ZALO-346229 format. One record per residue (C-alpha): residue number from 0; residue in one letter; x, y, z. Coordinates in steps of 0.1 Angstrom, whole numbers. Example, Ala and Ser with C-alpha at 12.3 -4.5 7.8 and 13.67 -1.06 7.14 Angstrom:
residues 2
@n = 0 | res = A | c1 = 123 | c2 = -45 | c3 = 78
@n = 1 | res = S | c1 = 137 | c2 = -11 | c3 = 71
end
This chain:
residues 268
@n = 0 | res = X | c1 = 662 | c2 = 953 | c3 = 1190
@n = 1 | res = X | c1 = 661 | c2 = 924 | c3 = 1214
@n = 2 | res = X | c1 = 661 | c2 = 899 | c3 = 1185
@n = 3 | res = X | c1 = 692 | c2 = 917 | c3 = 1170
@n = 4 | res = X | c1 = 710 | c2 = 915 | c3 = 1203
@n = 5 | res = X | c1 = 702 | c2 = 878 | c3 = 1207
@n = 6 | res = X | c1 = 715 | c2 = 872 | c3 = 1171
@n = 7 | res = X | c1 = 747 | c2 = 890 | c3 = 1179
@n = 8 | res = X | c1 = 753 | c2 = 870 | c3 = 1211
@n = 9 | res = X | c1 = 745 | c2 = 838 | c3 = 1194
@n = 10 | res = X | c1 = 769 | c2 = 844 | c3 = 1165
@n = 11 | res = X | c1 = 796 | c2 = 855 | c3 = 1189
@n = 12 | res = X | c1 = 792 | c2 = 824 | c3 = 1209
@n = 13 | res = X | c1 = 794 | c2 = 802 | c3 = 1178
@n = 14 | res = X | c1 = 825 | c2 = 821 | c3 = 1166
@n = 15 | res = X | c1 = 841 | c2 = 815 | c3 = 1200
@n = 16 | res = X | c1 = 834 | c2 = 778 | c3 = 1197
@n = 17 | res = X | c1 = 848 | c2 = 776 | c3 = 1162
@n = 18 | res = X | c1 = 880 | c2 = 795 | c3 = 1173
@n = 19 | res = X | c1 = 886 | c2 = 773 | c3 = 1203
@n = 20 | res = X | c1 = 880 | c2 = 742 | c3 = 1181
@n = 21 | res = X | c1 = 905 | c2 = 754 | c3 = 1155
@n = 22 | res = X | c1 = 931 | c2 = 764 | c3 = 1180
@n = 23 | res = X | c1 = 929 | c2 = 731 | c3 = 1199
@n = 24 | res = X | c1 = 934 | c2 = 712 | c3 = 1166
@n = 25 | res = X | c1 = 963 | c2 = 735 | c3 = 1156
@n = 26 | res = X | c1 = 981 | c2 = 730 | c3 = 1190
@n = 27 | res = X | c1 = 978 | c2 = 692 | c3 = 1185
@n = 28 | res = X | c1 = 996 | c2 = 695 | c3 = 1151
@n = 29 | res = X | c1 = 1028 | c2 = 707 | c3 = 1168
@n = 30 | res = X | c1 = 1035 | c2 = 730 | c3 = 1139
@n = 31 | res = X | c1 = 1050 | c2 = 761 | c3 = 1155
@n = 32 | res = X | c1 = 1045 | c2 = 783 | c3 = 1123
@n = 33 | res = X | c1 = 1009 | c2 = 772 | c3 = 1122
@n = 34 | res = X | c1 = 1003 | c2 = 779 | c3 = 1159
@n = 35 | res = X | c1 = 1019 | c2 = 814 | c3 = 1156
@n = 36 | res = X | c1 = 999 | c2 = 823 | c3 = 1125
@n = 37 | res = X | c1 = 966 | c2 = 810 | c3 = 1140
@n = 38 | res = X | c1 = 970 | c2 = 831 | c3 = 1172
@n = 39 | res = X | c1 = 981 | c2 = 862 | c3 = 1153
@n = 40 | res = X | c1 = 954 | c2 = 861 | c3 = 1126
@n = 41 | res = X | c1 = 925 | c2 = 851 | c3 = 1148
@n = 42 | res = X | c1 = 934 | c2 = 880 | c3 = 1171
@n = 43 | res = X | c1 = 935 | c2 = 904 | c3 = 1142
@n = 44 | res = X | c1 = 902 | c2 = 892 | c3 = 1127
@n = 45 | res = X | c1 = 885 | c2 = 894 | c3 = 1161
@n = 46 | res = X | c1 = 899 | c2 = 929 | c3 = 1168
@n = 47 | res = X | c1 = 887 | c2 = 942 | c3 = 1134
@n = 48 | res = X | c1 = 853 | c2 = 925 | c3 = 1139
@n = 49 | res = X | c1 = 849 | c2 = 941 | c3 = 1173
@n = 50 | res = X | c1 = 859 | c2 = 975 | c3 = 1160
@n = 51 | res = X | c1 = 834 | c2 = 974 | c3 = 1131
@n = 52 | res = X | c1 = 806 | c2 = 954 | c3 = 1148
@n = 53 | res = X | c1 = 787 | c2 = 986 | c3 = 1157
@n = 54 | res = X | c1 = 784 | c2 = 993 | c3 = 1119
@n = 55 | res = X | c1 = 774 | c2 = 958 | c3 = 1111
@n = 56 | res = X | c1 = 738 | c2 = 950 | c3 = 1101
@n = 57 | res = X | c1 = 725 | c2 = 917 | c3 = 1114
@n = 58 | res = X | c1 = 701 | c2 = 907 | c3 = 1087
@n = 59 | res = X | c1 = 700 | c2 = 876 | c3 = 1066
@n = 60 | res = X | c1 = 677 | c2 = 855 | c3 = 1045
@n = 61 | res = X | c1 = 667 | c2 = 818 | c3 = 1044
@n = 62 | res = X | c1 = 689 | c2 = 810 | c3 = 1014
@n = 63 | res = X | c1 = 720 | c2 = 826 | c3 = 1030
@n = 64 | res = X | c1 = 713 | c2 = 809 | c3 = 1063
@n = 65 | res = X | c1 = 710 | c2 = 775 | c3 = 1045
@n = 66 | res = X | c1 = 744 | c2 = 781 | c3 = 1027
@n = 67 | res = X | c1 = 760 | c2 = 792 | c3 = 1059
@n = 68 | res = X | c1 = 748 | c2 = 762 | c3 = 1078
@n = 69 | res = X | c1 = 759 | c2 = 738 | c3 = 1050
@n = 70 | res = X | c1 = 794 | c2 = 754 | c3 = 1051
@n = 71 | res = X | c1 = 797 | c2 = 746 | c3 = 1088
@n = 72 | res = X | c1 = 787 | c2 = 709 | c3 = 1085
@n = 73 | res = X | c1 = 819 | c2 = 697 | c3 = 1066
@n = 74 | res = X | c1 = 841 | c2 = 718 | c3 = 1090
@n = 75 | res = X | c1 = 827 | c2 = 702 | c3 = 1121
@n = 76 | res = X | c1 = 827 | c2 = 667 | c3 = 1105
@n = 77 | res = X | c1 = 863 | c2 = 669 | c3 = 1093
@n = 78 | res = X | c1 = 875 | c2 = 683 | c3 = 1126
@n = 79 | res = X | c1 = 867 | c2 = 650 | c3 = 1143
@n = 80 | res = X | c1 = 893 | c2 = 632 | c3 = 1121
@n = 81 | res = X | c1 = 920 | c2 = 657 | c3 = 1116
@n = 82 | res = X | c1 = 955 | c2 = 644 | c3 = 1125
@n = 83 | res = X | c1 = 988 | c2 = 663 | c3 = 1122
@n = 84 | res = X | c1 = 994 | c2 = 692 | c3 = 1099
@n = 85 | res = X | c1 = 963 | c2 = 689 | c3 = 1077
@n = 86 | res = X | c1 = 956 | c2 = 716 | c3 = 1050
@n = 87 | res = X | c1 = 921 | c2 = 718 | c3 = 1064
@n = 88 | res = X | c1 = 936 | c2 = 736 | c3 = 1094
@n = 89 | res = X | c1 = 945 | c2 = 765 | c3 = 1071
@n = 90 | res = X | c1 = 911 | c2 = 766 | c3 = 1054
@n = 91 | res = X | c1 = 889 | c2 = 762 | c3 = 1085
@n = 92 | res = X | c1 = 891 | c2 = 798 | c3 = 1097
@n = 93 | res = X | c1 = 880 | c2 = 811 | c3 = 1062
@n = 94 | res = X | c1 = 850 | c2 = 787 | c3 = 1061
@n = 95 | res = X | c1 = 841 | c2 = 796 | c3 = 1097
@n = 96 | res = X | c1 = 841 | c2 = 834 | c3 = 1090
@n = 97 | res = X | c1 = 824 | c2 = 830 | c3 = 1056
@n = 98 | res = X | c1 = 796 | c2 = 808 | c3 = 1071
@n = 99 | res = X | c1 = 791 | c2 = 833 | c3 = 1100
@n = 100 | res = X | c1 = 790 | c2 = 862 | c3 = 1076
@n = 101 | res = X | c1 = 762 | c2 = 845 | c3 = 1056
@n = 102 | res = X | c1 = 743 | c2 = 837 | c3 = 1088
@n = 103 | res = X | c1 = 746 | c2 = 872 | c3 = 1101
@n = 104 | res = X | c1 = 742 | c2 = 895 | c3 = 1070
@n = 105 | res = X | c1 = 733 | c2 = 873 | c3 = 1041
@n = 106 | res = X | c1 = 765 | c2 = 881 | c3 = 1022
@n = 107 | res = X | c1 = 803 | c2 = 882 | c3 = 1025
@n = 108 | res = X | c1 = 806 | c2 = 920 | c3 = 1020
@n = 109 | res = X | c1 = 805 | c2 = 931 | c3 = 1056
@n = 110 | res = X | c1 = 834 | c2 = 908 | c3 = 1067
@n = 111 | res = X | c1 = 857 | c2 = 910 | c3 = 1037
@n = 112 | res = X | c1 = 886 | c2 = 924 | c3 = 1058
@n = 113 | res = X | c1 = 885 | c2 = 894 | c3 = 1082
@n = 114 | res = X | c1 = 882 | c2 = 870 | c3 = 1053
@n = 115 | res = X | c1 = 912 | c2 = 886 | c3 = 1035
@n = 116 | res = X | c1 = 934 | c2 = 883 | c3 = 1066
@n = 117 | res = X | c1 = 925 | c2 = 847 | c3 = 1071
@n = 118 | res = X | c1 = 931 | c2 = 840 | c3 = 1034
@n = 119 | res = X | c1 = 967 | c2 = 850 | c3 = 1039
@n = 120 | res = X | c1 = 968 | c2 = 825 | c3 = 1067
@n = 121 | res = X | c1 = 955 | c2 = 799 | c3 = 1044
@n = 122 | res = X | c1 = 983 | c2 = 802 | c3 = 1019
@n = 123 | res = X | c1 = 1007 | c2 = 773 | c3 = 1025
@n = 124 | res = X | c1 = 1044 | c2 = 784 | c3 = 1024
@n = 125 | res = X | c1 = 1051 | c2 = 755 | c3 = 1001
@n = 126 | res = X | c1 = 1029 | c2 = 772 | c3 = 974
@n = 127 | res = X | c1 = 1051 | c2 = 803 | c3 = 975
@n = 128 | res = X | c1 = 1082 | c2 = 782 | c3 = 974
@n = 129 | res = X | c1 = 1071 | c2 = 768 | c3 = 940
@n = 130 | res = X | c1 = 1076 | c2 = 802 | c3 = 925
@n = 131 | res = X | c1 = 1102 | c2 = 818 | c3 = 948
@n = 132 | res = X | c1 = 1127 | c2 = 801 | c3 = 970
@n = 133 | res = X | c1 = 1149 | c2 = 825 | c3 = 990
@n = 134 | res = X | c1 = 1171 | c2 = 798 | c3 = 1006
@n = 135 | res = X | c1 = 1203 | c2 = 810 | c3 = 990
@n = 136 | res = X | c1 = 1195 | c2 = 847 | c3 = 999
@n = 137 | res = X | c1 = 1188 | c2 = 837 | c3 = 1035
@n = 138 | res = X | c1 = 1221 | c2 = 818 | c3 = 1037
@n = 139 | res = X | c1 = 1240 | c2 = 849 | c3 = 1024
@n = 140 | res = X | c1 = 1223 | c2 = 873 | c3 = 1048
@n = 141 | res = X | c1 = 1229 | c2 = 849 | c3 = 1077
@n = 142 | res = X | c1 = 1265 | c2 = 845 | c3 = 1067
@n = 143 | res = X | c1 = 1269 | c2 = 883 | c3 = 1064
@n = 144 | res = X | c1 = 1255 | c2 = 888 | c3 = 1099
@n = 145 | res = X | c1 = 1280 | c2 = 863 | c3 = 1113
@n = 146 | res = X | c1 = 1308 | c2 = 879 | c3 = 1094
@n = 147 | res = X | c1 = 1299 | c2 = 913 | c3 = 1109
@n = 148 | res = X | c1 = 1300 | c2 = 898 | c3 = 1144
@n = 149 | res = X | c1 = 1335 | c2 = 885 | c3 = 1137
@n = 150 | res = X | c1 = 1329 | c2 = 849 | c3 = 1129
@n = 151 | res = X | c1 = 1351 | c2 = 830 | c3 = 1104
@n = 152 | res = X | c1 = 1322 | c2 = 821 | c3 = 1081
@n = 153 | res = X | c1 = 1318 | c2 = 811 | c3 = 1044
@n = 154 | res = X | c1 = 1287 | c2 = 807 | c3 = 1024
@n = 155 | res = X | c1 = 1284 | c2 = 781 | c3 = 995
@n = 156 | res = X | c1 = 1249 | c2 = 782 | c3 = 980
@n = 157 | res = X | c1 = 1225 | c2 = 773 | c3 = 1008
@n = 158 | res = X | c1 = 1253 | c2 = 761 | c3 = 1031
@n = 159 | res = X | c1 = 1265 | c2 = 784 | c3 = 1060
@n = 160 | res = X | c1 = 1299 | c2 = 771 | c3 = 1070
@n = 161 | res = X | c1 = 1318 | c2 = 777 | c3 = 1103
@n = 162 | res = X | c1 = 1351 | c2 = 761 | c3 = 1113
@n = 163 | res = X | c1 = 1335 | c2 = 736 | c3 = 1135
@n = 164 | res = X | c1 = 1302 | c2 = 729 | c3 = 1117
@n = 165 | res = X | c1 = 1278 | c2 = 740 | c3 = 1090
@n = 166 | res = X | c1 = 1241 | c2 = 741 | c3 = 1083
@n = 167 | res = X | c1 = 1220 | c2 = 738 | c3 = 1051
@n = 168 | res = X | c1 = 1192 | c2 = 763 | c3 = 1047
@n = 169 | res = X | c1 = 1163 | c2 = 742 | c3 = 1036
@n = 170 | res = X | c1 = 1133 | c2 = 758 | c3 = 1018
@n = 171 | res = X | c1 = 1112 | c2 = 754 | c3 = 1049
@n = 172 | res = X | c1 = 1136 | c2 = 775 | c3 = 1069
@n = 173 | res = X | c1 = 1141 | c2 = 802 | c3 = 1043
@n = 174 | res = X | c1 = 1117 | c2 = 826 | c3 = 1060
@n = 175 | res = X | c1 = 1086 | c2 = 823 | c3 = 1037
@n = 176 | res = X | c1 = 1063 | c2 = 813 | c3 = 1066
@n = 177 | res = X | c1 = 1076 | c2 = 843 | c3 = 1087
@n = 178 | res = X | c1 = 1071 | c2 = 867 | c3 = 1058
@n = 179 | res = X | c1 = 1035 | c2 = 855 | c3 = 1053
@n = 180 | res = X | c1 = 1028 | c2 = 860 | c3 = 1091
@n = 181 | res = X | c1 = 1041 | c2 = 896 | c3 = 1091
@n = 182 | res = X | c1 = 1024 | c2 = 904 | c3 = 1058
@n = 183 | res = X | c1 = 991 | c2 = 895 | c3 = 1075
@n = 184 | res = X | c1 = 1000 | c2 = 918 | c3 = 1104
@n = 185 | res = X | c1 = 1007 | c2 = 946 | c3 = 1078
@n = 186 | res = X | c1 = 972 | c2 = 940 | c3 = 1064
@n = 187 | res = X | c1 = 957 | c2 = 944 | c3 = 1099
@n = 188 | res = X | c1 = 976 | c2 = 977 | c3 = 1103
@n = 189 | res = X | c1 = 962 | c2 = 990 | c3 = 1070
@n = 190 | res = X | c1 = 927 | c2 = 980 | c3 = 1079
@n = 191 | res = X | c1 = 929 | c2 = 996 | c3 = 1114
@n = 192 | res = X | c1 = 948 | c2 = 1028 | c3 = 1106
@n = 193 | res = X | c1 = 941 | c2 = 1055 | c3 = 1079
@n = 194 | res = X | c1 = 972 | c2 = 1056 | c3 = 1057
@n = 195 | res = X | c1 = 985 | c2 = 1076 | c3 = 1028
@n = 196 | res = X | c1 = 988 | c2 = 1059 | c3 = 994
@n = 197 | res = X | c1 = 1026 | c2 = 1054 | c3 = 996
@n = 198 | res = X | c1 = 1022 | c2 = 1038 | c3 = 1030
@n = 199 | res = X | c1 = 1000 | c2 = 1011 | c3 = 1016
@n = 200 | res = X | c1 = 1030 | c2 = 999 | c3 = 997
@n = 201 | res = X | c1 = 1057 | c2 = 1008 | c3 = 1022
@n = 202 | res = X | c1 = 1041 | c2 = 991 | c3 = 1052
@n = 203 | res = X | c1 = 1038 | c2 = 956 | c3 = 1036
@n = 204 | res = X | c1 = 1073 | c2 = 961 | c3 = 1022
@n = 205 | res = X | c1 = 1087 | c2 = 969 | c3 = 1057
@n = 206 | res = X | c1 = 1068 | c2 = 938 | c3 = 1071
@n = 207 | res = X | c1 = 1083 | c2 = 914 | c3 = 1045
@n = 208 | res = X | c1 = 1118 | c2 = 928 | c3 = 1050
@n = 209 | res = X | c1 = 1117 | c2 = 926 | c3 = 1088
@n = 210 | res = X | c1 = 1104 | c2 = 890 | c3 = 1087
@n = 211 | res = X | c1 = 1131 | c2 = 880 | c3 = 1063
@n = 212 | res = X | c1 = 1159 | c2 = 896 | c3 = 1083
@n = 213 | res = X | c1 = 1148 | c2 = 882 | c3 = 1117
@n = 214 | res = X | c1 = 1145 | c2 = 847 | c3 = 1102
@n = 215 | res = X | c1 = 1180 | c2 = 851 | c3 = 1087
@n = 216 | res = X | c1 = 1193 | c2 = 860 | c3 = 1122
@n = 217 | res = X | c1 = 1176 | c2 = 829 | c3 = 1136
@n = 218 | res = X | c1 = 1194 | c2 = 808 | c3 = 1109
@n = 219 | res = X | c1 = 1227 | c2 = 825 | c3 = 1119
@n = 220 | res = X | c1 = 1221 | c2 = 816 | c3 = 1156
@n = 221 | res = X | c1 = 1214 | c2 = 780 | c3 = 1146
@n = 222 | res = X | c1 = 1247 | c2 = 779 | c3 = 1127
@n = 223 | res = X | c1 = 1265 | c2 = 790 | c3 = 1158
@n = 224 | res = X | c1 = 1248 | c2 = 764 | c3 = 1179
@n = 225 | res = X | c1 = 1257 | c2 = 736 | c3 = 1154
@n = 226 | res = X | c1 = 1293 | c2 = 748 | c3 = 1155
@n = 227 | res = X | c1 = 1292 | c2 = 746 | c3 = 1194
@n = 228 | res = X | c1 = 1277 | c2 = 712 | c3 = 1193
@n = 229 | res = X | c1 = 1246 | c2 = 722 | c3 = 1213
@n = 230 | res = X | c1 = 1220 | c2 = 700 | c3 = 1197
@n = 231 | res = X | c1 = 1193 | c2 = 706 | c3 = 1223
@n = 232 | res = X | c1 = 1195 | c2 = 744 | c3 = 1219
@n = 233 | res = X | c1 = 1195 | c2 = 740 | c3 = 1181
@n = 234 | res = X | c1 = 1163 | c2 = 719 | c3 = 1182
@n = 235 | res = X | c1 = 1147 | c2 = 746 | c3 = 1204
@n = 236 | res = X | c1 = 1154 | c2 = 774 | c3 = 1179
@n = 237 | res = X | c1 = 1148 | c2 = 752 | c3 = 1149
@n = 238 | res = X | c1 = 1115 | c2 = 735 | c3 = 1155
@n = 239 | res = X | c1 = 1107 | c2 = 744 | c3 = 1191
@n = 240 | res = X | c1 = 1092 | c2 = 775 | c3 = 1207
@n = 241 | res = X | c1 = 1123 | c2 = 795 | c3 = 1197
@n = 242 | res = X | c1 = 1109 | c2 = 801 | c3 = 1162
@n = 243 | res = X | c1 = 1079 | c2 = 817 | c3 = 1179
@n = 244 | res = X | c1 = 1102 | c2 = 840 | c3 = 1199
@n = 245 | res = X | c1 = 1117 | c2 = 854 | c3 = 1167
@n = 246 | res = X | c1 = 1083 | c2 = 858 | c3 = 1152
@n = 247 | res = X | c1 = 1071 | c2 = 878 | c3 = 1182
@n = 248 | res = X | c1 = 1102 | c2 = 900 | c3 = 1181
@n = 249 | res = X | c1 = 1096 | c2 = 907 | c3 = 1144
@n = 250 | res = X | c1 = 1060 | c2 = 916 | c3 = 1151
@n = 251 | res = X | c1 = 1070 | c2 = 940 | c3 = 1180
@n = 252 | res = X | c1 = 1097 | c2 = 956 | c3 = 1158
@n = 253 | res = X | c1 = 1072 | c2 = 960 | c3 = 1130
@n = 254 | res = X | c1 = 1046 | c2 = 977 | c3 = 1153
@n = 255 | res = X | c1 = 1073 | c2 = 999 | c3 = 1167
@n = 256 | res = X | c1 = 1084 | c2 = 1011 | c3 = 1132
@n = 257 | res = X | c1 = 1048 | c2 = 1017 | c3 = 1121
@n = 258 | res = X | c1 = 1040 | c2 = 1037 | c3 = 1153
@n = 259 | res = X | c1 = 1071 | c2 = 1059 | c3 = 1153
@n = 260 | res = X | c1 = 1085 | c2 = 1059 | c3 = 1118
@n = 261 | res = X | c1 = 1053 | c2 = 1058 | c3 = 1097
@n = 262 | res = X | c1 = 1030 | c2 = 1085 | c3 = 1110
@n = 263 | res = X | c1 = 993 | c2 = 1078 | c3 = 1102
@n = 264 | res = X | c1 = 972 | c2 = 1100 | c3 = 1080
@n = 265 | res = X | c1 = 946 | c2 = 1119 | c3 = 1101
@n = 266 | res = X | c1 = 912 | c2 = 1120 | c3 = 1083
@n = 267 | res = X | c1 = 889 | c2 = 1150 | c3 = 1089
end
């Protein structure tokens, strides 16, 4: 029993070190989408881990321990030379949890939920954009929201035009990153709450829709700021912490809808 407790504390300490190392590298990258996703997904993975830790069996074998240790070596080595927005920053959480899973239990089975959540984090938005680019749809939704608010707005392809200025909705601003973030939150909800079969489809759909709408509203706000000539405010909502604000609002709105509009299924 004492050895099991020592193993748990050792692995939790190692996990804490890996999380802090990853987050420090992410904050140095100055990528707001990456920062938001990292904080969100690590929180979800830790929460699920803590909830299920009482069911976890801490038993491994020499081969699994060797593989787990070997997986950590390249992570720690590469972290010393990472600069900017490196793809390794998206893969590092998966390798960290996978290695700890092998060290703890000898397999990946016990921690498949945490690995799945972090796998969503590892998907670069650019990969999705190769198959689906919603830039034109984002421009239309942004233009429609401005029209509803009484603005004299026209939309031409990916351009949102106001009388005193216009913006182009680039692929990077189309909302794919926000949709991936909230999709990860939807997975957390499904893992933490018992749900009916239809909710397993409805909840991710609600998450993707909310993320897209809130990003389109952010684009509409940026179009207004361009028309007003407020470059500083535009930069804040475009690449600054403003994008994180909209992401957090989307997460709060999603949690509200799940709590009050999607009643959970009570198991007996």
